[in-house]
N, C-alpha and C positions, 0 to 999 in steps of 0.2 A: 398495310392494306389486308382490306376486308378479306376474313376466310370464307375460301369456296363453300359453298352450302354441298351438305353432304347428301345422300340420297338411301334408298330405303335398298336392301341385299334381298336379292331372290333367295340365296342358299344360306345355311348354317356355318357356310367358312368364310373368310374374308376373303376378298380377292385380291388380289396384289396391289399395290396402288402407284402409278406412274411418279417418277420422279419430279416431275413437276408439282403435282397435285400436293400439296400440304396432308400432313398426317390427323386422322380425327383425333380432338379432345377425348372423344368417348366414343365407345361403340359398345351396340346391345346386338348380340349376334344369335340369333335364333332360340330366343327364351321362350321357355313353356313353363307353368306352373298350375300342378293340380291340390286339392285338398279332397284328399279321399278320392273317391272317385269322381269327384268333380273338375273339369275342364276351366281354368278362369283365365289363361293364355296361350295362346296358340303360335309360336314361330314367330313372337317378337321381333325385328330386326332395323333398328336405326344408327347412325352416326350423328353427335353431334362436333362442330367445328368450335375452334378456338374464338373464344369470344362470341359464340351464336347464343340465343336465346330461342329453345325448343318448348312448345308448349304441348303437353299432353293436353285433348280437349275431350272429354264423353262424360256419360251421363252417371248417375251414381251404379256401381256394381258393373263397370265397363271394364275394370282389372286396371286403371290407370295408376291406382295407388299401390296395388300391389309392383308394376312396374318400378316403381319410386322407391317400394322399400328392398326389392331385390338389387334395385344401383346401390342404396345404402350401405346392405348387406345385413339388413333385419330380416329378412324371408330368403332362403338357398332357391334358386329354380330347380323346376323338374329335368329340363334339358338346356343348353345352351352356356353362353360365358358374357362376363363383362370384361371390357378392355379397358383403361386408361393410359392414355399417352403411349398406347402399342405394348402397356402390360397388363397382361391378365391378374384381376383380381377377385375373382370370382370365390373363389375359397378364403379370401382375408378376411379377417373381422372386421367391422366396423371403424373401428379406433387405427387401421394399419390402409386404409382404403385413399384417406385424403379427400374423402366428401365433407361437403358443409349442408346442412340439412336447416331449414328455415321452415317450423310448423305455424300453423295454424292458431295458434294459443299463447306464440312465443317461448314459451317456457324458461322465461328470467325468473332469478332467484329474486325473489319479494324483499330481503333482507340484504339486498347489496345494494350500492349505489350505480348508477349506470355505468360511470367510468370501473369500477370492480365488475360487472356481468362483462364489462368488455374483454376485460385482461382476464378474465377466469382460465381460458382457453390455455393463454399462455403461461397463466400461473402454475396448472398444475403438469405442465410440460416443463416445470422447469427452470423456465427461459430465465435472464438476467430482468434484475428491477430494473435499470438504464433502458434494457432493449422494451420492457413492456410499458413503462411511460409514454416513451418516443411513438412505440405503434397505436396506443390507446389515443395519444393526442392527436395523428392523423386520422384515424378513423373517424374522432371525433368530428373534426373539419368537414372528413367527407361527406360524413350523414346528416353535418348541420346539427348536432346537438352540444356544441361548448358550451354554453350557457345552464344546459342541466345535466351535468357531469356529477354533482352531488346529490340528485334527484334520486328517488327510489321508483320502482315502476311502477307505485300505484299514484304515484304525483304526476304522470306521463299521459298522454293522449294514447288512443291507440294505434294511432300511426306513427308514435314515437316509439311504441315498444317496439315496432315491429322494425322499425330502423336501427333499434339498440339491438336485435338478435341478429338482425344484417352484418350489422359491425361485428358484435361477438363472433360471427362464424366468419369473417375473413379477417380477423385478429391471426388464426394460424396459416395463412395461407392455402385455402381448399383447392384440389385441382376441377375440380366441380360442383357447382351449387344447385342444390335441390330445395325447389319451394313448393310445401304439400300446401294447396289450396291457401294461398299467404295472406289473401285478402277476404277471405268469409265471415269474419269478426267486425268488419268494419261497415258502418253506416255506406250510402252509394257516394255521396260527395267526398269523403274520403278516401275510398276506394279508387275515384277515378284522379284524384293527386296524388297520391301515393304508386300508383302503378307507373306514373309517367316518372318519379322522381326514381324509383328502380331502376325503370328502360333508364335513365340519364345513367344511374350510378353502374351502372353492368358495363356500362360501354366505357366509362373512367377506367376501370379495374379489368377488364378485358378476361374475363373467366367466365366460361361455359356454363350456362344454365340450362336447367331444367325445369318448367312448372308445370304442375298439375291444375286442372279446372274444368268444372262445367259449366261456366261463363261464356258466350259467345265473345263478348264485346270486349271482354277482357283478354281474350286469346289474338283475338286480329289486332288489338295493340300492344300486346306486349310480346308478341313471338316473330321472328325472324323465319320462324317455318310454323306450323302447326299438323300435326299427328289427329288425326280425327279417329279415336277409338270406338270400338262397337263390338259387344258381349267377347273382348280377349282376342279382338282382329285390328289391324293398322285398316281402315276404309281408306284412308286416304293421307298423304302427307306432303305437302306443300308450301309456299308460301303463302300469308293471309291470304293476298290478290287472287292467287291460283286455287286454292283450295274456295274460296268464296264465290267465285267468276268461273268456275268449271267446277261444279262436284263429279266426285267422280260414282258418288252411288247417289239412292234416292236419301239414305240414311242422312249423308254428307250435307246434300242440298238444304233438308229438313231441318236438320240440326245445327247446324251452320247460317241462321236467320231464316226470315220466311221463302218460302218457295212455292209457286205456282207447278202442280203436276198434271197433266192431260197426257191418257194413255191413247195408243194407235199402233197399228201396224205399217209396214215398211211395204210397198206397192208403184213398182214404176219411177223411182224416185222421189216418191210423195209419201208424205207421213200421214198415214189415214185416220181419220178418226170418225168413229159411228159411221156414216154415210158421205161423209166430206172428205176432202184432202186438202193438206196444204203442204205446198212444192218446199226443201230443204237443200240448202246448200252442203256439199261435200260429203255426199253420202258415198258417192264412188262403190266400190265393192264392199266395205266396212260392214255393212250390213244385209241381210240376206232375205229377198223377196218372201215377203207374208211374214216376216219376224216381226214380234212383239216388241214395240219400244215404249216410251217415256217422253215425254218433251216437259222441260223444267225452265222457267224463267222465274226471275225475281221482281217483285211485288214494283221498284225501280227501274226495269226494263219497260215499263208499259207505259203510254203515255196519250192521253184521254180527250178526246174531243168530240166538241159538238157536229161535227163534219166527219167527210171520209177523208178529208185534205190532211196532211202528216209532213213535217218537214225532211230534209234527205237522212236518211239513216234510220228511218222508220218505216214500217210498212203496215200496212191496215190488216186487223185481224178478227176483230168481229164487233158485231153492234150487243150492246147490254141493256141493264138497269140497273141504275141505281139502288142499292137496299138498303146499307148502311153506310153513315160518315162518321169518323173518329176523329177526333182533333188530339196529335201526339204533339204537339207544342211546335216543333221546328218545322215539322208536316203533316200533311192530313192521312188518313188509311181511307179506302174505299172498298167497301165490298159491293161486287157489281155481279150481277145474275147475266151470265152471258145468255142470246136469247138460240135458239133451236135453228134447223136450218135456214131460215130466212134471215139469219144474222151474217151473211155471206157479204162480204166487202167488193164492191166491184170497179173502184177507180185505179188500180194499179194495173201497169202490163202481164205482171206476175201475179197474180191476187191471190190473198192466201185465206180459202177456206174454212170453216171452224163448225161441227155441229158437235155439243156433248154426249149424242147418244150412245155412247156406249154399250158393247153386248151386256155390260152390269147392272147396267142405268140407264133410263128413259130421260130423265128429270136434267134440264140443265143444270151446268156448273157453276158456283161462284169463283171467281178470281180476283184475287189481294191485290190491290195497285196503293201504289204513295205517291203525292203530291206535294213536292216543295211548296214554300209559303209564296214567291212570285207567282206560279200558277194558280196556287188557289186565289191571290188576290187579281188574278188577270180573271177570271171567270169562274163566279160563285156555282155550286150543284146542290141540288136538293136530291132528297130522297126522290126515286120514283121516276126521275130526269132520264130521256135514253141517250147514251152515247156511243161513241164510238172508240175502239182500242186500237194502239199500235203499239207493234211489237219491235225493238231494235235487236235484241238475241235472244238466241234460247240453246240449249243443250238437248241433243238427243242421247239417250241412255238404254240398252237393253232391259227389257222388261222381264230379267229373269233372277228371281231373288238367289237363284243356288248356286249361281254363279258370283267367285270372287270380283267385286269393283275393280282391283287392282289387275286383272287378265282380260277386261271389258273393252271395246273401242267408245270413246268418248265423243261426241263431234259437238262441238262450240260452234255456232253460225251468228253469225254478225248480218244486218240488214245491209 
């Protein structure tokens, strides 16, 4: 049975779990870290369930590597604790934690064959020769390297070396696997192939895993959940679908893929942008009158038409002029300059009005859209064409960078 997805904890004390809820395989509780007077982590808390893959996604310097090093025991936290299967290991040395770490550099022994590299951890633990042999054979089969067992690391491809590193770590049955940018040294095609292999491998061994990466596509494909890290804080944690479609902050929206952002204010159930307004559903009393907000929508949420007629599920947003067209293989990316107040749509019973004359800037703002290949084949667009934009959904966020994203109301509106 698939383990229940764990959640962010709001305090530094782990709340009691109901009897029906399985105990997390790993719990990071209220972790903070300082280097001198510089704070790099502040109250980081999350759980990882048995067999779950959690991805820590963030830019360089966000603190994700420090989190990994604290879990592994290579760094000590300033505050907080690390729990593995209900046992606190915060003060234990790395070798006693039962944690396996797979580094970007693989760290294979160059003068040992594949099978000797895999069995190394068992040999230093003085396991019996028969046990070592059987374990190595099982792992070679698991990572599909039986025919390479007598080769040295220099004779293997990058992807094969990574699989050897994983097999070596699995040999001593770690309680948690930590992956430190595991695909950073590989070419793009090998990365795609290998992360699918590793995802399938983790499902077989049912060991909880924590990945760190700055690659958004990698995070979406690898993780059962994603924790987006920004300057030492967790901005949002959830499934890939939740984090991508319902970003909790502007940082999450823009870091996890492309996003269009329009600033406005709340006025009588509408989002007002400049001197125009756009009705939005489900606002209720969660936003105050006059509150500054941001509208966020993905490029694929926009449908382009040469008329103001759109299929069910889309509402006409605005007119605009095509400024740039880029061919990106599977889809076409467009940069469209929205027209000012004259760009209102008038065909809907509840029209969406939009201008981009914000207090900060009066020039019309560009919007990035994408069109799949069937749509681009249906009708061609050229630079300078005037089009209408339909919107299927958007997110409304408070426009207050000083307030934590996890405590703010988030409205996802579908048309």
